[in-house]
Biopython code that builds the backbone (N, CA, C, O; Angstrom):
import numpy as np
from Bio.PDB.StructureBuilder import StructureBuilder

atoms = [
    (1, "MET", "N", (-37.779, -12.702, 74.759)),
    (1, "MET", "CA", (-38.027, -11.296, 74.560)),
    (1, "MET", "C", (-38.581, -11.054, 73.157)),
    (1, "MET", "O", (-39.254, -10.049, 72.929)),
    (2, "LEU", "N", (-38.316, -11.933, 72.242)),
    (2, "LEU", "CA", (-38.809, -11.744, 70.888)),
    (2, "LEU", "C", (-40.229, -12.251, 70.706)),
    (2, "LEU", "O", (-40.797, -12.124, 69.621)),
    (3, "ILE", "N", (-40.811, -12.825, 71.754)),
    (3, "ILE", "CA", (-42.184, -13.330, 71.678)),
    (3, "ILE", "C", (-43.080, -12.375, 72.463)),
    (3, "ILE", "O", (-43.137, -12.463, 73.690)),
    (4, "PRO", "N", (-43.783, -11.461, 71.783)),
    (4, "PRO", "CA", (-44.576, -10.439, 72.471)),
    (4, "PRO", "C", (-45.581, -10.990, 73.465)),
    (4, "PRO", "O", (-45.858, -10.353, 74.481)),
    (5, "GLU", "N", (-46.130, -12.163, 73.189)),
    (5, "GLU", "CA", (-47.138, -12.731, 74.074)),
    (5, "GLU", "C", (-46.577, -13.022, 75.465)),
    (5, "GLU", "O", (-47.342, -13.119, 76.424)),
    (6, "LEU", "N", (-45.260, -13.161, 75.592)),
    (6, "LEU", "CA", (-44.650, -13.480, 76.879)),
    (6, "LEU", "C", (-44.213, -12.239, 77.648)),
    (6, "LEU", "O", (-43.759, -12.353, 78.787)),
    (7, "MET", "N", (-44.338, -11.063, 77.052)),
    (7, "MET", "CA", (-43.949, -9.825, 77.725)),
    (7, "MET", "C", (-45.188, -9.017, 78.064)),
    (7, "MET", "O", (-46.166, -9.015, 77.317)),
    (8, "SER", "N", (-45.138, -8.330, 79.198)),
    (8, "SER", "CA", (-46.305, -7.557, 79.629)),
    (8, "SER", "C", (-46.128, -6.070, 79.356)),
    (8, "SER", "O", (-46.650, -5.245, 80.107)),
    (9, "VAL", "N", (-45.417, -5.713, 78.318)),
    (9, "VAL", "CA", (-45.107, -4.299, 78.108)),
    (9, "VAL", "C", (-45.583, -3.777, 76.752)),
    (9, "VAL", "O", (-45.121, -2.722, 76.316)),
    (10, "TRP", "N", (-46.460, -4.457, 76.096)),
    (10, "TRP", "CA", (-46.769, -4.094, 74.717)),
    (10, "TRP", "C", (-47.923, -3.123, 74.545)),
    (10, "TRP", "O", (-48.288, -2.808, 73.413)),
    (11, "GLY", "N", (-48.503, -2.644, 75.622)),
    (11, "GLY", "CA", (-49.510, -1.591, 75.510)),
    (11, "GLY", "C", (-50.887, -2.046, 75.071)),
    (11, "GLY", "O", (-51.707, -1.222, 74.666)),
    (12, "ARG", "N", (-51.158, -3.340, 75.141)),
    (12, "ARG", "CA", (-52.501, -3.805, 74.836)),
    (12, "ARG", "C", (-53.446, -3.357, 75.941)),
    (12, "ARG", "O", (-52.994, -3.034, 77.040)),
    (13, "ARG", "N", (-54.713, -3.330, 75.682)),
    (13, "ARG", "CA", (-55.701, -2.782, 76.609)),
    (13, "ARG", "C", (-55.575, -3.323, 78.033)),
    (13, "ARG", "O", (-55.662, -2.547, 78.985)),
    (14, "ASN", "N", (-55.372, -4.629, 78.204)),
    (14, "ASN", "CA", (-55.351, -5.228, 79.545)),
    (14, "ASN", "C", (-53.953, -5.362, 80.141)),
    (14, "ASN", "O", (-53.811, -5.867, 81.254)),
    (15, "ASP", "N", (-52.918, -4.920, 79.425)),
    (15, "ASP", "CA", (-51.561, -5.004, 79.956)),
    (15, "ASP", "C", (-51.378, -3.993, 81.087)),
    (15, "ASP", "O", (-51.970, -2.914, 81.049)),
    (16, "PRO", "N", (-50.565, -4.329, 82.092)),
    (16, "PRO", "CA", (-50.413, -3.437, 83.245)),
    (16, "PRO", "C", (-49.535, -2.212, 82.974)),
    (16, "PRO", "O", (-49.556, -1.261, 83.756)),
    (17, "LEU", "N", (-48.772, -2.217, 81.891)),
    (17, "LEU", "CA", (-47.851, -1.116, 81.620)),
    (17, "LEU", "C", (-48.296, -0.307, 80.408)),
    (17, "LEU", "O", (-48.916, -0.833, 79.484)),
    (18, "ARG", "N", (-47.964, 0.995, 80.431)),
    (18, "ARG", "CA", (-48.297, 1.861, 79.296)),
    (18, "ARG", "C", (-47.098, 2.749, 78.991)),
    (18, "ARG", "O", (-46.370, 3.132, 79.906)),
    (19, "PRO", "N", (-46.881, 3.081, 77.735)),
    (19, "PRO", "CA", (-45.744, 3.932, 77.367)),
    (19, "PRO", "C", (-45.907, 5.335, 77.939)),
    (19, "PRO", "O", (-47.002, 5.898, 77.912)),
    (20, "VAL", "N", (-44.807, 5.904, 78.462)),
    (20, "VAL", "CA", (-44.846, 7.271, 78.981)),
    (20, "VAL", "C", (-43.846, 8.181, 78.287)),
    (20, "VAL", "O", (-44.009, 9.401, 78.318)),
    (21, "SER", "N", (-42.810, 7.619, 77.659)),
    (21, "SER", "CA", (-41.879, 8.460, 76.902)),
    (21, "SER", "C", (-41.108, 7.631, 75.894)),
    (21, "SER", "O", (-40.863, 6.440, 76.085)),
    (22, "VAL", "N", (-40.732, 8.304, 74.807)),
    (22, "VAL", "CA", (-39.900, 7.706, 73.764)),
    (22, "VAL", "C", (-38.905, 8.764, 73.335)),
    (22, "VAL", "O", (-39.274, 9.915, 73.102)),
    (23, "ARG", "N", (-37.632, 8.372, 73.231)),
    (23, "ARG", "CA", (-36.643, 9.312, 72.716)),
    (23, "ARG", "C", (-35.564, 8.561, 71.959)),
    (23, "ARG", "O", (-35.311, 7.383, 72.212)),
    (24, "THR", "N", (-34.934, 9.257, 71.027)),
    (24, "THR", "CA", (-33.847, 8.676, 70.256)),
    (24, "THR", "C", (-32.577, 8.763, 71.091)),
    (24, "THR", "O", (-32.236, 9.827, 71.610)),
    (25, "ILE", "N", (-31.867, 7.619, 71.220)),
    (25, "ILE", "CA", (-30.626, 7.628, 71.995)),
    (25, "ILE", "C", (-29.403, 7.465, 71.111)),
    (25, "ILE", "O", (-28.311, 7.900, 71.478)),
    (26, "GLU", "N", (-29.568, 6.850, 69.960)),
    (26, "GLU", "CA", (-28.519, 6.699, 68.961)),
    (26, "GLU", "C", (-29.212, 6.573, 67.621)),
    (26, "GLU", "O", (-30.430, 6.409, 67.551)),
    (27, "ASP", "N", (-28.431, 6.651, 66.561)),
    (27, "ASP", "CA", (-28.998, 6.492, 65.235)),
    (27, "ASP", "C", (-29.652, 5.114, 65.120)),
    (27, "ASP", "O", (-28.969, 4.092, 65.193)),
    (28, "GLY", "N", (-30.953, 5.087, 64.944)),
    (28, "GLY", "CA", (-31.672, 3.833, 64.796)),
    (28, "GLY", "C", (-32.130, 3.189, 66.090)),
    (28, "GLY", "O", (-32.804, 2.160, 66.051)),
    (29, "LEU", "N", (-31.784, 3.767, 67.247)),
    (29, "LEU", "CA", (-32.200, 3.206, 68.538)),
    (29, "LEU", "C", (-33.126, 4.171, 69.256)),
    (29, "LEU", "O", (-32.861, 5.372, 69.314)),
    (30, "LYS", "N", (-34.215, 3.642, 69.803)),
    (30, "LYS", "CA", (-35.173, 4.435, 70.575)),
    (30, "LYS", "C", (-35.250, 3.871, 71.987)),
    (30, "LYS", "O", (-35.234, 2.656, 72.185)),
    (31, "LEU", "N", (-35.333, 4.764, 72.959)),
    (31, "LEU", "CA", (-35.501, 4.390, 74.350)),
    (31, "LEU", "C", (-36.964, 4.587, 74.715)),
    (31, "LEU", "O", (-37.477, 5.704, 74.645)),
    (32, "LEU", "N", (-37.640, 3.512, 75.104)),
    (32, "LEU", "CA", (-39.054, 3.545, 75.458)),
    (32, "LEU", "C", (-39.180, 3.275, 76.950)),
    (32, "LEU", "O", (-38.693, 2.259, 77.446)),
    (33, "THR", "N", (-39.832, 4.185, 77.663)),
    (33, "THR", "CA", (-40.089, 4.002, 79.094)),
    (33, "THR", "C", (-41.575, 3.730, 79.279)),
    (33, "THR", "O", (-42.422, 4.445, 78.743)),
    (34, "VAL", "N", (-41.878, 2.688, 80.043)),
    (34, "VAL", "CA", (-43.265, 2.331, 80.330)),
    (34, "VAL", "C", (-43.489, 2.389, 81.834)),
    (34, "VAL", "O", (-42.567, 2.169, 82.619)),
    (35, "GLN", "N", (-44.722, 2.686, 82.224)),
    (35, "GLN", "CA", (-45.082, 2.865, 83.626)),
    (35, "GLN", "C", (-46.289, 1.987, 83.946)),
    (35, "GLN", "O", (-47.174, 1.806, 83.110)),
    (36, "HIS", "N", (-46.318, 1.449, 85.154)),
    (36, "HIS", "CA", (-47.447, 0.624, 85.583)),
    (36, "HIS", "C", (-48.692, 1.497, 85.713)),
    (36, "HIS", "O", (-48.626, 2.609, 86.236)),
    (37, "LYS", "N", (-49.827, 0.987, 85.235)),
    (37, "LYS", "CA", (-51.074, 1.763, 85.275)),
    (37, "LYS", "C", (-51.514, 2.107, 86.688)),
    (37, "LYS", "O", (-52.032, 3.197, 86.928)),
    (38, "ASP", "N", (-51.312, 1.190, 87.626)),
    (38, "ASP", "CA", (-51.816, 1.390, 88.993)),
    (38, "ASP", "C", (-50.748, 1.830, 89.984)),
    (38, "ASP", "O", (-51.080, 2.284, 91.079)),
    (39, "GLU", "N", (-49.487, 1.707, 89.630)),
    (39, "GLU", "CA", (-48.382, 2.052, 90.543)),
    (39, "GLU", "C", (-47.345, 2.868, 89.777)),
    (39, "GLU", "O", (-46.487, 2.310, 89.093)),
    (40, "ALA", "N", (-47.430, 4.185, 89.897)),
    (40, "ALA", "CA", (-46.602, 5.095, 89.109)),
    (40, "ALA", "C", (-45.107, 4.924, 89.355)),
    (40, "ALA", "O", (-44.306, 5.304, 88.501)),
    (41, "ALA", "N", (-44.709, 4.368, 90.487)),
    (41, "ALA", "CA", (-43.290, 4.190, 90.792)),
    (41, "ALA", "C", (-42.674, 3.017, 90.031)),
    (41, "ALA", "O", (-41.451, 2.890, 89.988)),
    (42, "VAL", "N", (-43.496, 2.163, 89.434)),
    (42, "VAL", "CA", (-42.995, 1.003, 88.711)),
    (42, "VAL", "C", (-42.762, 1.392, 87.258)),
    (42, "VAL", "O", (-43.705, 1.645, 86.509)),
    (43, "LEU", "N", (-41.477, 1.437, 86.870)),
    (43, "LEU", "CA", (-41.082, 1.787, 85.503)),
    (43, "LEU", "C", (-40.246, 0.670, 84.908)),
    (43, "LEU", "O", (-39.510, -0.011, 85.622)),
    (44, "GLU", "N", (-40.359, 0.481, 83.608)),
    (44, "GLU", "CA", (-39.491, -0.430, 82.870)),
    (44, "GLU", "C", (-38.995, 0.311, 81.645)),
    (44, "GLU", "O", (-39.637, 1.251, 81.177)),
    (45, "THR", "N", (-37.844, -0.116, 81.121)),
    (45, "THR", "CA", (-37.240, 0.549, 79.985)),
    (45, "THR", "C", (-36.904, -0.480, 78.915)),
    (45, "THR", "O", (-36.436, -1.579, 79.211)),
    (46, "LEU", "N", (-37.153, -0.101, 77.671)),
    (46, "LEU", "CA", (-36.822, -0.951, 76.535)),
    (46, "LEU", "C", (-36.006, -0.144, 75.539)),
    (46, "LEU", "O", (-36.219, 1.058, 75.379)),
    (47, "VAL", "N", (-35.078, -0.804, 74.875)),
    (47, "VAL", "CA", (-34.345, -0.182, 73.776)),
    (47, "VAL", "C", (-34.790, -0.890, 72.500)),
    (47, "VAL", "O", (-34.645, -2.104, 72.361)),
    (48, "LEU", "N", (-35.331, -0.109, 71.577)),
    (48, "LEU", "CA", (-35.844, -0.646, 70.316)),
    (48, "LEU", "C", (-34.850, -0.352, 69.209)),
    (48, "LEU", "O", (-34.412, 0.788, 69.053)),
    (49, "ASP", "N", (-34.492, -1.367, 68.442)),
    (49, "ASP", "CA", (-33.662, -1.169, 67.260)),
    (49, "ASP", "C", (-34.614, -0.998, 66.086)),
    (49, "ASP", "O", (-35.229, -1.963, 65.632)),
    (50, "MET", "N", (-34.733, 0.217, 65.603)),
    (50, "MET", "CA", (-35.697, 0.517, 64.554)),
    (50, "MET", "C", (-35.292, -0.095, 63.211)),
    (50, "MET", "O", (-36.157, -0.350, 62.373)),
    (51, "ARG", "N", (-34.005, -0.334, 62.992)),
    (51, "ARG", "CA", (-33.558, -0.961, 61.738)),
    (51, "ARG", "C", (-33.992, -2.423, 61.690)),
    (51, "ARG", "O", (-34.414, -2.916, 60.645)),
    (52, "LEU", "N", (-33.885, -3.118, 62.831)),
    (52, "LEU", "CA", (-34.246, -4.538, 62.892)),
    (52, "LEU", "C", (-35.702, -4.752, 63.268)),
    (52, "LEU", "O", (-36.269, -5.811, 62.997)),
    (53, "GLY", "N", (-36.316, -3.737, 63.900)),
    (53, "GLY", "CA", (-37.703, -3.857, 64.313)),
    (53, "GLY", "C", (-37.907, -4.743, 65.526)),
    (53, "GLY", "O", (-38.961, -5.361, 65.679)),
    (54, "ILE", "N", (-36.887, -4.808, 66.403)),
    (54, "ILE", "CA", (-37.003, -5.650, 67.599)),
    (54, "ILE", "C", (-36.523, -4.894, 68.839)),
    (54, "ILE", "O", (-35.815, -3.891, 68.744)),
    (55, "VAL", "N", (-36.926, -5.401, 69.997)),
    (55, "VAL", "CA", (-36.414, -4.911, 71.275)),
    (55, "VAL", "C", (-35.063, -5.581, 71.503)),
    (55, "VAL", "O", (-34.972, -6.809, 71.484)),
    (56, "VAL", "N", (-34.005, -4.784, 71.718)),
    (56, "VAL", "CA", (-32.681, -5.359, 71.931)),
    (56, "VAL", "C", (-32.251, -5.313, 73.397)),
    (56, "VAL", "O", (-31.323, -6.021, 73.790)),
    (57, "LYS", "N", (-32.921, -4.481, 74.218)),
    (57, "LYS", "CA", (-32.651, -4.450, 75.657)),
    (57, "LYS", "C", (-33.962, -4.208, 76.398)),
    (57, "LYS", "O", (-34.823, -3.454, 75.945)),
    (58, "HIS", "N", (-34.090, -4.863, 77.544)),
    (58, "HIS", "CA", (-35.263, -4.680, 78.397)),
    (58, "HIS", "C", (-34.785, -4.653, 79.838)),
    (58, "HIS", "O", (-34.151, -5.596, 80.312)),
    (59, "PHE", "N", (-35.095, -3.564, 80.529)),
    (59, "PHE", "CA", (-34.731, -3.413, 81.933)),
    (59, "PHE", "C", (-36.013, -3.350, 82.748)),
    (59, "PHE", "O", (-36.755, -2.371, 82.677)),
    (60, "GLY", "N", (-36.269, -4.403, 83.523)),
    (60, "GLY", "CA", (-37.455, -4.464, 84.377)),
    (60, "GLY", "C", (-37.084, -4.182, 85.817)),
    (60, "GLY", "O", (-35.956, -3.783, 86.109)),
    (61, "MET", "N", (-38.027, -4.387, 86.715)),
    (61, "MET", "CA", (-37.787, -4.142, 88.139)),
    (61, "MET", "C", (-36.682, -5.053, 88.683)),
    (61, "MET", "O", (-35.844, -4.603, 89.465)),
    (62, "LEU", "N", (-36.671, -6.310, 88.283)),
    (62, "LEU", "CA", (-35.704, -7.266, 88.815)),
    (62, "LEU", "C", (-34.874, -7.950, 87.745)),
    (62, "LEU", "O", (-34.064, -8.825, 88.053)),
    (63, "THR", "N", (-35.065, -7.560, 86.489)),
    (63, "THR", "CA", (-34.378, -8.250, 85.405)),
    (63, "THR", "C", (-33.779, -7.264, 84.414)),
    (63, "THR", "O", (-34.228, -6.125, 84.291)),
    (64, "ALA", "N", (-32.768, -7.727, 83.721)),
    (64, "ALA", "CA", (-32.196, -6.992, 82.590)),
    (64, "ALA", "C", (-31.895, -8.028, 81.516)),
    (64, "ALA", "O", (-31.226, -9.027, 81.780)),
    (65, "THR", "N", (-32.383, -7.792, 80.320)),
    (65, "THR", "CA", (-32.201, -8.727, 79.215)),
    (65, "THR", "C", (-31.636, -7.966, 78.027)),
    (65, "THR", "O", (-32.086, -6.864, 77.716)),
    (66, "GLU", "N", (-30.642, -8.560, 77.360)),
    (66, "GLU", "CA", (-30.049, -7.931, 76.186)),
    (66, "GLU", "C", (-29.915, -8.966, 75.081)),
    (66, "GLU", "O", (-29.480, -10.094, 75.317)),
    (67, "VAL", "N", (-30.292, -8.571, 73.881)),
    (67, "VAL", "CA", (-30.145, -9.429, 72.707)),
    (67, "VAL", "C", (-28.884, -8.978, 71.984)),
    (67, "VAL", "O", (-28.741, -7.800, 71.654)),
    (68, "GLU", "N", (-27.973, -9.910, 71.738)),
    (68, "GLU", "CA", (-26.768, -9.572, 70.986)),
    (68, "GLU", "C", (-27.045, -9.828, 69.513)),
    (68, "GLU", "O", (-27.359, -10.947, 69.109)),
    (69, "VAL", "N", (-26.925, -8.782, 68.728)),
    (69, "VAL", "CA", (-27.206, -8.875, 67.298)),
    (69, "VAL", "C", (-25.888, -8.981, 66.554)),
    (69, "VAL", "O", (-25.008, -8.137, 66.720)),
    (70, "GLN", "N", (-25.749, -10.009, 65.741)),
    (70, "GLN", "CA", (-24.543, -10.195, 64.944)),
    (70, "GLN", "C", (-24.930, -10.223, 63.481)),
    (70, "GLN", "O", (-25.839, -10.946, 63.072)),
    (71, "GLU", "N", (-24.229, -9.427, 62.704)),
    (71, "GLU", "CA", (-24.496, -9.388, 61.266)),
    (71, "GLU", "C", (-23.783, -10.559, 60.603)),
    (71, "GLU", "O", (-22.599, -10.798, 60.841)),
    (72, "VAL", "N", (-24.512, -11.274, 59.779)),
    (72, "VAL", "CA", (-23.941, -12.402, 59.050)),
    (72, "VAL", "C", (-23.926, -12.038, 57.579)),
    (72, "VAL", "O", (-24.960, -11.739, 56.982)),
    (73, "ARG", "N", (-22.742, -12.068, 57.013)),
    (73, "ARG", "CA", (-22.602, -11.741, 55.591)),
    (73, "ARG", "C", (-22.332, -13.013, 54.806)),
    (73, "ARG", "O", (-21.607, -13.893, 55.272)),
    (74, "PRO", "N", (-22.910, -13.113, 53.621)),
    (74, "PRO", "CA", (-22.631, -14.303, 52.803)),
    (74, "PRO", "C", (-21.180, -14.260, 52.331)),
    (74, "PRO", "O", (-20.607, -13.181, 52.175)),
    (75, "PRO", "N", (-20.586, -15.434, 52.104)),
    (75, "PRO", "CA", (-19.200, -15.453, 51.641)),
    (75, "PRO", "C", (-19.068, -14.797, 50.261)),
    (75, "PRO", "O", (-19.997, -14.813, 49.454)),
    (76, "ALA", "N", (-17.914, -14.234, 50.023)),
    (76, "ALA", "CA", (-17.650, -13.600, 48.718)),
    (76, "ALA", "C", (-17.638, -14.675, 47.631)),
    (76, "ALA", "O", (-17.191, -15.797, 47.871)),
    (77, "PRO", "N", (-18.121, -14.339, 46.455)),
    (77, "PRO", "CA", (-18.130, -15.332, 45.375)),
    (77, "PRO", "C", (-16.694, -15.682, 44.943)),
    (77, "PRO", "O", (-15.796, -14.840, 44.957)),
    (78, "VAL", "N", (-16.519, -16.932, 44.567)),
    (78, "VAL", "CA", (-15.210, -17.404, 44.092)),
    (78, "VAL", "C", (-15.195, -17.319, 42.582)),
    (78, "VAL", "O", (-16.045, -17.903, 41.909)),
    (79, "ILE", "N", (-14.236, -16.598, 42.055)),
    (79, "ILE", "CA", (-14.098, -16.453, 40.598)),
    (79, "ILE", "C", (-13.008, -17.404, 40.122)),
    (79, "ILE", "O", (-11.863, -17.325, 40.569)),
    (80, "LEU", "N", (-13.369, -18.293, 39.220)),
    (80, "LEU", "CA", (-12.427, -19.287, 38.697)),
    (80, "LEU", "C", (-11.880, -18.881, 37.365)),
    (80, "LEU", "O", (-11.073, -19.604, 36.782)),
]
sb = StructureBuilder()
sb.init_structure("model")
sb.init_model(0)
sb.init_chain("A")
sb.init_seg("    ")
for serial, (resi, resn, name, xyz) in enumerate(atoms, 1):
    if name == "N":
        sb.init_residue(resn, " ", resi, " ")
    sb.init_atom(name, np.array(xyz, "f"), 0.0, 1.0, " ", f" {name:<3s}", serial, name[0])
structure = sb.get_structure()
């Protein structure tokens, strides 16, 4: 999901899907709905994390993909 070339939802000229709506669902998260150019009944949904700049959920016709994001903090410095 993190490799745009492998997804058909990025809105390039020859891609079959185009964005039809965007709305904020939580602080920092946007819900993007895309529709097939030739078949209006075909919709897919993506959740974009605007803080990370990546798609964290993708719901297609037959698939659902979710990226689990975990924050990694460096260890606290040791004072001797």
